[in-house]
C-alpha positions in Angstrom: 21.9 -29.8 27.3 25.9 -31.0 27.7 25.9 -33.2 25.1 24.7 -30.4 22.6 26.6 -28.0 24.1 29.8 -30.1 23.1 28.3 -31.3 19.4 29.5 -27.6 17.9 32.9 -28.0 19.0 33.2 -30.7 16.3 33.6 -28.5 13.2 31.3 -30.5 10.9 29.0 -28.5 8.3 26.1 -31.3 8.8 22.9 -29.5 9.8 22.2 -31.7 12.7 25.5 -30.1 14.4 25.1 -26.7 13.2 21.6 -26.7 14.1 22.9 -26.4 17.9 24.1 -22.8 17.1 21.0 -21.2 17.2 19.2 -22.1 20.6 21.8 -21.1 22.8 19.7 -18.7 24.8 17.1 -21.5 25.2 19.8 -24.2 26.0 21.2 -21.7 28.9 17.9 -21.2 30.4 17.0 -24.7 30.4 20.0 -26.0 31.8 19.9 -23.2 34.4 16.7 -24.9 35.4 17.7 -28.3 35.6 20.6 -27.4 37.8 18.6 -25.7 40.0 16.0 -28.1 40.1 18.5 -30.7 40.6 19.7 -29.2 43.7 16.6 -28.2 45.2 14.7 -31.7 44.6 17.5 -33.2 46.7 17.7 -30.4 49.3 21.4 -30.0 48.5 22.1 -33.5 49.4 23.7 -34.6 46.0 26.1 -37.1 45.9 29.9 -36.5 44.6 29.1 -37.5 41.2 25.8 -35.8 41.1 27.7 -32.5 42.3 30.2 -33.0 39.6 27.6 -33.1 36.9 26.1 -30.3 38.2 29.2 -28.3 38.0 29.5 -29.3 34.5 26.1 -28.5 33.4 26.7 -25.4 35.0 30.0 -24.7 33.0 27.5 -25.6 29.9 25.0 -22.8 31.0 27.8 -20.1 31.4 29.4 -21.3 28.0 26.0 -20.7 26.2 25.3 -17.6 27.9 28.3 -16.1 27.1 27.4 -16.2 23.3 24.1 -14.4 23.7 25.2 -11.6 26.5 26.6 -9.6 23.9 23.1 -8.8 22.4 21.9 -8.0 26.0 21.6 -4.3 27.5 24.4 -5.3 29.7 27.0 -5.6 27.0 28.7 -2.3 25.3 27.7 -0.8 22.4 29.5 -1.9 19.1 27.5 0.8 17.2 27.1 4.1 18.8 23.9 6.2 18.8 23.8 9.0 16.3 25.3 12.5 17.6 24.1 14.4 14.7 20.3 15.4 13.5 21.4 17.0 10.3 23.6 13.9 8.7 22.4 11.9 5.9 20.2 9.1 6.9 19.3 5.7 5.4 16.7 3.7 6.6 16.5 0.0 5.6 13.7 -2.5 6.3 13.9 -6.4 5.8 11.4 -8.7 5.8 10.8 -12.4 5.0 7.3 -12.8 3.6 6.9 -16.3 3.8 6.0 -17.4 0.4 2.8 -19.0 1.1 1.6 -16.1 3.2 -1.3 -14.2 1.3 -1.8 -11.2 3.8 -0.2 -8.6 1.4 -2.3 -5.5 2.7 -0.8 -6.1 6.4 2.7 -6.3 5.2 2.3 -3.2 2.9 0.5 -1.1 5.7 3.5 -2.3 8.2 6.4 -1.3 5.8 4.4 2.1 4.6 4.4 3.1 8.4 8.0 2.1 8.6 9.0 4.8 6.1 12.1 3.0 5.4 14.2 4.3 2.3 15.0 0.8 1.1 12.7 -2.4 1.6 14.2 -5.8 0.8 11.6 -8.5 0.8 12.5 -12.3 0.3 10.6 -15.5 0.0 9.0 -13.7 -3.0 7.2 -15.1 -6.1 5.3 -13.6 -8.9 2.3 -13.5 -6.9 4.2 -11.2 -4.2 5.9 -9.2 -7.3 2.6 -8.2 -8.6 1.3 -7.5 -4.9 4.2 -5.6 -3.7 4.5 -3.4 -6.9 2.1 -0.8 -5.5 5.4 0.2 -3.7 6.7 1.6 -6.7 4.5 4.7 -6.3 6.7 5.5 -3.4 9.8 3.8 -4.0 10.6 3.7 -7.9 13.6 2.2 -8.1 13.7 -1.2 -8.0 15.9 -4.9 -8.3 13.6 -7.7 -8.8 14.4 -11.4 -8.8 11.0 -13.3 -8.0 11.4 -17.1 -7.9 8.9 -19.9 -6.8 11.4 -21.6 -5.0 11.4 -19.4 -1.7 14.7 -17.8 -2.5 13.2 -14.7 -4.6 14.2 -11.1 -3.8 12.2 -8.0 -4.4 14.2 -4.3 -3.6 12.1 -1.3 -3.4 14.1 2.2 -2.7 13.2 5.7 -2.9 16.7 6.6 -3.1 18.4 5.9 -6.7 20.1 2.8 -7.4 23.3 2.9 -9.4 25.0 -0.3 -11.2 22.4 -2.7 -9.9 23.0 -6.5 -10.4 22.0 -9.6 -9.7 24.3 -12.5 -8.7 24.1 -16.1 -8.0 27.5 -16.4 -5.6 27.2 -20.3 -4.9 24.1 -22.0 -6.1 22.3 -21.4 -9.5 18.7 -20.9 -7.8 19.8 -18.7 -4.9 20.1 -14.9 -5.5 21.9 -11.9 -4.2 21.6 -8.2 -5.0 23.9 -5.5 -4.9 23.4 -1.8 -6.0 24.8 1.5 -5.2 22.3 3.8 -3.1 22.8 7.6 -3.7 22.0 9.4 -0.7 20.4 12.9 -0.5 24.0 14.6 -0.4 25.3 12.6 -3.2 27.2 10.0 -1.2 26.9 6.6 -2.4 26.5 3.7 -0.2 27.2 -0.2 -1.4 24.0 -2.3 -0.6 24.7 -6.1 -0.3 21.4 -8.3 -0.1 21.6 -11.7 0.7 19.4 -15.1 1.5 21.3 -18.2 1.6 20.0 -21.5 2.1 19.9 -22.9 5.4 21.2 -25.9 7.0 17.9 -27.9 7.5 16.3 -31.0 6.6 14.5 -30.2 2.9 16.7 -27.4 2.3 20.6 -28.5 2.5 22.3 -31.3 4.4 25.2 -28.8 5.3 25.9 -25.3 6.3 28.4 -25.2 3.4 26.5 -23.4 0.8 25.4 -20.4 3.4 28.4 -20.3 4.7 30.7 -19.9 1.5 27.8 -17.1 0.3 28.3 -14.9 3.2 32.2 -15.1 3.4 32.2 -14.5 -0.2 30.2 -11.2 0.3 32.2 -10.4 3.3 35.5 -10.7 0.8 33.7 -8.6 -1.3 33.2 -5.7 0.9 35.9 -5.8 3.1 38.0 -3.4 1.4 35.5 -0.6 0.0 36.2 2.7 -0.1 32.7 3.7 0.7 30.1 3.0 3.2 28.2 -0.6 3.0 25.3 -2.0 4.2 24.6 -5.9 4.3 21.1 -6.8 4.8 18.8 -10.0 4.5 17.4 -13.1 6.1 20.9 -14.9 6.7 19.4 -18.1 8.1 22.1 -17.9 10.9 21.8 -16.5 14.4 23.9 -13.3 14.9 26.1 -15.5 17.4 27.2 -18.1 15.3 30.6 -19.1 14.3 29.5 -18.3 10.7 28.4 -14.8 11.4 31.2 -13.9 13.8 33.3 -15.0 11.2 31.4 -12.9 8.4 31.9 -9.8 10.5 35.6 -10.2 11.0 36.0 -11.0 7.4 33.6 -7.9 6.1 34.7 -5.4 8.6 31.0 -4.7 9.3 29.5 -3.7 12.5 26.2 -4.9 14.3 23.8 -2.5 16.0 22.1 -5.3 17.9 25.0 -5.6 20.1 24.2 -4.0 23.4 20.7 -3.2 22.7 19.1 -6.8 22.3 18.5 -9.8 19.9 15.7 -8.0 18.1 14.6 -11.7 17.3 12.5 -12.2 14.0 11.8 -16.2 13.8 9.7 -18.3 14.4 6.9 -14.9 14.8 4.6 -17.6 16.3 6.6 -19.1 19.0 8.1 -16.9 21.2 10.0 -19.2 23.0 12.1 -20.7 20.1 12.6 -17.2 18.3 16.0 -16.3 16.8 17.6 -13.2 15.2 17.8 -14.4 11.7 17.4 -11.3 9.7 20.2 -8.6 10.0 21.2 -5.3 8.6 24.9 -4.8 9.1 27.0 -2.0 8.3 30.2 -0.4 8.0 31.8 1.8 10.8 30.9 5.3 8.9 27.7 5.0 10.3 25.8 5.4 13.8 22.5 4.0 14.4 19.2 6.3 15.0 17.0 3.7 16.0 16.3 0.0 15.4 13.0 -1.8 15.6 11.4 -5.3 15.3 8.3 -4.3 13.4 4.7 -6.1 14.1 3.5 -9.3 12.8 2.7 -9.2 9.0 1.4 -12.9 8.7 4.8 -14.7 8.0 6.9 -16.7 10.3 9.3 -13.8 10.3 8.8 -10.4 11.6 10.2 -7.4 9.7 13.1 -5.5 11.0 14.1 -1.7 10.2 17.1 0.1 11.2 17.8 3.8 10.5 21.4 4.8 10.0 23.3 8.1 10.3 26.3 8.6 7.9 28.9 10.0 10.3 32.3 9.6 9.0 34.0 10.7 12.2 32.5 7.5 13.8 35.2 5.5 12.1 37.7 6.5 14.5 35.7 5.6 17.3 34.1 2.7 16.4 36.2 -0.8 16.3 34.9 -3.1 13.6 35.9 -7.0 14.3 39.2 -7.9 12.8 40.2 -11.4 11.8 43.4 -13.1 13.1 45.6 -15.4 11.3 43.2 -18.3 12.3 40.1 -16.6 11.0 41.6 -15.8 7.5 42.6 -19.6 7.0 39.2 -20.8 8.1 37.5 -18.6 6.1 39.8 -19.4 2.9 39.4 -23.1 3.7 35.6 -22.7 3.9 35.2 -21.0 0.2 37.7 -23.7 -1.2 35.3 -26.4 0.2 32.8 -24.5 -1.5 34.3 -24.4 -4.6 35.3 -28.0 -4.3 31.8 -29.1 -4.1 30.4 -27.4 -6.9 30.6 -23.7 -6.5 31.4 -21.6 -9.5 35.2 -21.0 -9.8 34.0 -17.2 -10.6 31.6 -16.5 -7.9 31.1 -12.7 -8.4 29.1 -13.3 -11.9 26.6 -11.4 -13.5 24.0 -13.1 -15.2 22.4 -11.4 -18.4 19.1 -13.1 -17.5 19.1 -13.7 -13.7 15.3 -14.1 -13.0 12.5 -15.0 -15.1 10.5 -11.7 -14.5 10.0 -8.5 -16.4 10.9 -4.9 -15.1 14.6 -5.8 -14.6 17.2 -2.9 -15.0 20.6 -3.6 -15.6 22.5 -0.2 -16.3 25.1 0.0 -19.3 
C-alpha cells in the first residue's frame, strides 16, 4: 500500500507506474483495514517502530482518499443543477460496447430507453455498425469510423451534425470525432469524442499517447467561443494527474464532482470498478441528470448525462484553471509525444479516414 502510493510520485509514463492512478479508492480501503487490523490484533500494544509504520500507512490512506473524495456526495458540486425547465437541453450517452460482445439487442434497448440526443459507441467494428444502424431511424445524423482494432467509433445523433471530421491526433489507428451539434434553438455545440489507447500490457507500454491525445483536445477547445462537450472512454480515471491536467487545459467541468463516481468499468467486477467513461463540458451548461445505465453485455456500463444550456451559469461555475507549472507540463508532454512519433500537425483531417461506407464530410 505504501509503496504503490509513493510510486506515482515518479513522473514516469510507464504503464506499471501509471496503472496505480486507478485503484485509489480500493487502496485507501485496504490500507485502512490493514491499519485497523494491525492495531486490533495486537490490542494496541505495538512497538514504537510498528506505530510509526501504522502512522505512515494512515498518511497513505488519507493521501489516496484525498483523490477520490471530490467524487463523493460530501464534496461541493462543480456543476450546478439546472434551474430552468425551458432552456435548450442536450442529452449525451457514451457506451464502450466491447468489440467481442454480441448482445446488440440489449444495448439498443437500454440506449433507446435512455432517449439520448447523441449516442457515442466505441470499440465498434463493421459487425457493430451493421447492427447499430437501426438507430438511424431515430438518429439519422451520423459519423462512422468502424475499425477492427477495438478503436472504432460510431456517433448517432437526432440533432443535426455540422462540419464533422474524423481526426487521428496521435496514432494512425486511433480516431477521434469532432462535430458541431445544432440545438433546437439554433445554438451550436462543439462536440469532441475520444477513445485514446490506454497504458496497459498488450496496448501501450506508456501512457504518453493517451496523455498527449487528451491534452491536444484540451488545447483545441480551451478558447472556444461556443459551448463544448468532450465525451468518450478516456481510458483514465477522473482523479488522475492527466485528467486533472486535461480539465485545467481545456477549462471544462465535470458533473460527477459532488455527485458520485459513476464508475463504468469493470462491469463484472464491482470491487475493481473505475470511472473511465466521461462526459465533460464547458461552463455554459448546468446538469439536469446523470446516470450510469444498466448492464449491456460489455465490460463497461454506458453512462448518460442531460445538460441544460444556461449561459448565466458561466459567471457562477468555476472551471479549473492551469498555473504556470501546469502549462509547462502540458507543453512538455505534447512535445514528448511529437518527438516519439506523433504528427507535427496534430489536428489533421484525413480524406479517407476509415475503411467504411456512409461517411459524410461537408464541403
